[in-house]
N, C-alpha and C positions, 0 to 999 in steps of 0.2 A: 503493499500499500504506499501511496505516496506520503512523504512527509509534509505536513502541513505547518510545521513549525518554521519552516524555511521564510526568511525575511527578504523583501525586496530592498534593493540598496536605497537608502533614503536620500532624496535630492536635496540639494542645497537651494536656498531662496533664488539665486541666479539662474536656477535651471528650471525652475516654474515657469509656466506661461504667465502670460499678464492676467488673463481671465482667472486662472486657478488662485493667483494671489489675492485678486479683488475678492473672489467668493470666500476665502479663507479669512480674510480682514471683514468681510460683511456678516460672517457667521458670529464673529467675537462682538460685533456693535449691536446697539439696540434696534429692535425690529429686524435683526439678521435674515430670517427666513424671508421675508417679503423683499427685502434687498437682493438676496440671491436669486430669487424668482425673476425680479426685474433685469439683473444681469445677464441671466440665461436666455431670457426672451429677446434681449437686445444684441447678444453676441452674434458676430459674424459665423458663417459657415466654417471658415479656418480655425477660428478659436474654438469652435466645438471639436473639430477633427483634432486639435492639439490635446484637448481634454481625454479623448477617447485613446489616442496615442500613450498618453501618461497613465492611463486605468484610473483615471481620477473621476470621482463622483461627488458633487456637493451635497448630495443627499445624506450621505453619512454624518457629516457635521451637522446639518439641520436637525437630523432626528436625535443626535446627541444633545443638541440645544434645546429641543422641545421636550426630550425625555426627562431633563432635569426637574421639571415640574410634574411629574408622574407621581401619583399617591396610591395608597392602598385601593382606593376607589377607581383607579383607572385614569384615563388622559381626559382633557377638556374637550367638548366638541370643537372648539375654535381651533385647537391645535391639529386635530383629525383633519379637519378641512383644508387647513393650510398646508398640511403635508400632502395631502390628496392632490391640490392643486399644483404643488411644486413638482409631484412625481409625472402629473400629464403634462406639465410644460417642458420637463426634462425628455420626456418620451417624443413630444411633438418634434424637438430639437435634434433628435436623434442621439441622445447621450446614451452609451451604453448601459444596460441594466446590471452587467456583470462587473462593471467597475467599481471601485470602492475608494478608501482613503485610509491612511495610517494614522493611529493616535495611540501613544502609550506604547511605542515600538510594536504595535500589532495592527495587522492589515484588516479592515472591517469592511463588511458588504451591506448594502442598503436593506436588503430582505432580512438578513440577520439581526440587525439593529432594530429594525421595525418590529420583528418578531419579539425580541428581547423587552422592548418597551409596551409591548401589548397594542401596537397600532394595527388592528386586524384589517381595516379597509385598505391601508396601506400595502399590507402583504398580498391582499388580493388583487389590488391593481398591478402590483410588481409581477405576480404570477402570470396575469393575463397579458403582461408586456413580454413575457418570455424569461423572466428571471428563473434561473435553476436553484431550487430550494436545497439540494445537496452539496452544492459548491462550498467549501469550507472557508472560515475566516482564518486568520493567523494563529489563533487558539484553537483549531481543529473543530470548531462547532459548525453545525448546520442550522438552518432556519427552525426546525422541528426541535431540535435539543435545546435551541433559546429561548424557545417558547415556554419551557417549563421553568425558566429561571426567574424568579420574581424579583424585579429591581429595587424593590422597597425593602427587600432583606427578610421578609416574612416568609413562615413555612406553609402558608396557605396560597394556593393560586388564586389571582383576581379573575374576576369575570372576562375581563379583556384577554387575558392570557389564554383562558379556555377557547374564546371565540378565535383566537390565532390558531390554536390547535384544530378547531373544527374545520376553519378555513382550508388549513393545509390538507386535512383528510377529505373534505368534500369537493377540493379540486384535483383530487387524485395526485398529490405532491406527496403523499407518505403511503407506504405498504407494510404490512407485517408479514408478506410472503417473501422470503430470502431469495427463492428463485426468480420470482418476478422482478425483485430489486436488482440482481444481478444481470437479467436478460435486458431490462430497460437501460441500465446504467452501460451496457455494451454498446447500444445504439446511439445513446446521447449521455455521456458522463455527466452525472449531476443532476439528472431531470426529476429524480425521485428519492425520498428520504427512506430508509430501513428504520421502522419504529423501535426495533429491539436493539439498535447499535447506539454507542454512546460518542462522546467527543474522541477526536483522533489525537488529542494532546491536551495541553494545559493542566491546571491542579489536579483533575480528577479524570485523566485519561481512560477512555473506554467505559465509563460508568453509563449505563442505558437510562433512559427516561424513567422506566419502571423502578430501577434502583433508587434514583432520585427522589420520587415519590414515596417509596418506603421509607427511605432514610429521613425524610421531612414530614412522616406520618400524614401524607395527603391522601386520606382513605377514599374520599368520593371521587377524586380524579383518577386514581389508581384502578377504581372500579369500572370508571368509564374506558380506561384503556384496555382493560381485560376484555370488554364487551366488543371493542374493535379488533381484538385479536391480538393484542401485545402479550408477551410472556415475560416472565423472569429467565434469564438465560443461565446457562450452566456457569459461565464465568461470574455472573451477579451472584449465583447461589453460593458459590465458593467464597466471594467475597462477604457474603452475608454471614456465613458460619466465621469467617476469619475475624470480622468485626463484632461478633457476639450479638447479631441481631435477628438470630433465628426465631427467638421467642416473640419479638415484635412482629416479624413476618408471618408466624403461624396465627398469632392473635388478629391480624389485619385480613388475613386471609378468611378466619372465622366470621368476621364482621361483615365481610362482603357477602357472605352466604346467608346472611341474617339481615332482612330487611329493617327489623327493629335496631338492631345494632347500629346500623348505617345512619339513623338519624341521631345517634349519640356517640360520636367519634371519640369522645372524651373517656368512653369505657375501654378503648384500646390500651392494652397491657404494654408498657414501654420498658427498655432495658438501659 
């Protein structure tokens, strides 16, 4: 498997195109997303071509900017509409949906950052425009994996995060069939995520989404994943026993089989 930890050589400011510099400065300024939108709308075709050649997308910085205001209740309607409009403008101007930007020594992709912050309508738009959900970022994560990482630091998934996951499932961007995943990725690499696979790098390499849900005690979401066909892999089960989580795992399985217990997740025994 390819190493997704490999970094692209960072460009110095004098190597950046004028439009890229303007976008990066605009993102930091008040009203940054609107300013970027006007910059992209007014850019020449040659400037857009330079951004594509540099594999740069201002969407990443804008999503990070908007995501700073995300809460445990999700994102504001205004920020979602702003982001959707910017995505549409970038698409009309032929900016590549596969480009991204480097932040914190890590290369990020728009669809992954949007999934992380719970911008489900943005994820839907990017998929419709041809974004590949299983292309990884510099930390080895894909869009499906990112959808289950709550940016507010809480162990429960927000409604918007669940809607991101549902969007990926409904649009055929995720499969729980390993054979189908291999077949589809042979015809077009990165076109579909395998639900039982984890990140390819980072602080928790190869931990599947199901393992994350178990570790974070997200009982309801884990039940939904099981209903869609996801499983605890052999590798995850070995990690469960190694980390002394077997009692928690068995308790959660018992709760998933009991409708009454599912309404009272606090009854789950933890270790």
